[in-house]
N, C-alpha and C positions, 0 to 999 in steps of 0.2 A: 592341092588345097591345104590351107594352113590348119593344123590341128586346133580344135576348140575345146575349152573346158566344158564338161557336161555335169549337170547336177545329178548326183547319185544318192541323194539323201533318202534314207528310209523313214518315211513318214508314218506316224501312228494313226490308227483308225480315227481317233477323236481329235487329231491335231488340226485345229481350225486355222492356225497362223501360217502353216506351211512355209516356214523360213528355211531356205537351203543352208545346210551345214557341212555337206560333203561334196567334193568335186573330183572328177577324174579327167586327166589329159592323156589320151591315147596317142602316143607318138609313132609307134610301130605296132604291128600285131603282137609282139612280145615285149613291148616296153610302154609302161604307163606310170604316171605320177598321180598319187591321190593326196588330197589335202582334206583335213577334217577339223572342224571347230567344235569345241565342247565335248571332246571324247570323254568317255566315262571316267578315265583316269587322269585327264588333263582338262579340267573345267576352265573355261574362259581363255583357252589357249588354242592357237592353230598348231597342228602337227602335220607331218607328211610321211608317206611311205613310197618307196620305189623298190619293190622287192627284187627286181631284176639287177639292181645295183647294190643290194644288201643294205638298204636304208629302211629301217623299221621304227616307227613311232619317234621320229626326229622332231624335236620342238623347234618351231620357227619363231625364235626370239625376235621381238620387235614388230611382228606382223599384227596389225590391228584390224585390217580390212581384208576382204577376200582378194582384192587385187594385190595387196602387199604379200599375202600368203602365197598366191600363185607365183609372183615374181621371185620370192625367196626360195620356194621349192625348186623352181627351174634352176636357180643359181646353185643350190646344193647339188643337184644332179650334174650340172655343168662342171663344178669343181671336182666331183668324184670321177667324171669322165677324163678330165685333165690328169688326175692322179693315175688312172689306169693307163693313159697314153704314155705318160712319163715312165711308168714301170715297163711297158712294152718296148720303149726306146732303149732302155738300159739293157734289156735282153738281146735286142737285135744288134746293138753296138759291140757286143762281146764276140 
């Protein structure tokens, strides 16, 4: 089954609008990507976290929609994975 983004927004008691601002993509039991819009320190901006890859509060420049933020976050993780794979190749080639 293909992983799906899940709304993990923490809504306030009096929040009538209920507009999602936080999503999580669970790829593996120990691997998830989180995107957040309007973080307290990053108003009007999409940011992401992927703690398993050491990515914390990474600004997703150019992302204006949730779909753009999701795609950009996956790309950031994909590039980090390639970086790790290349480092492992260097070790195994010696």
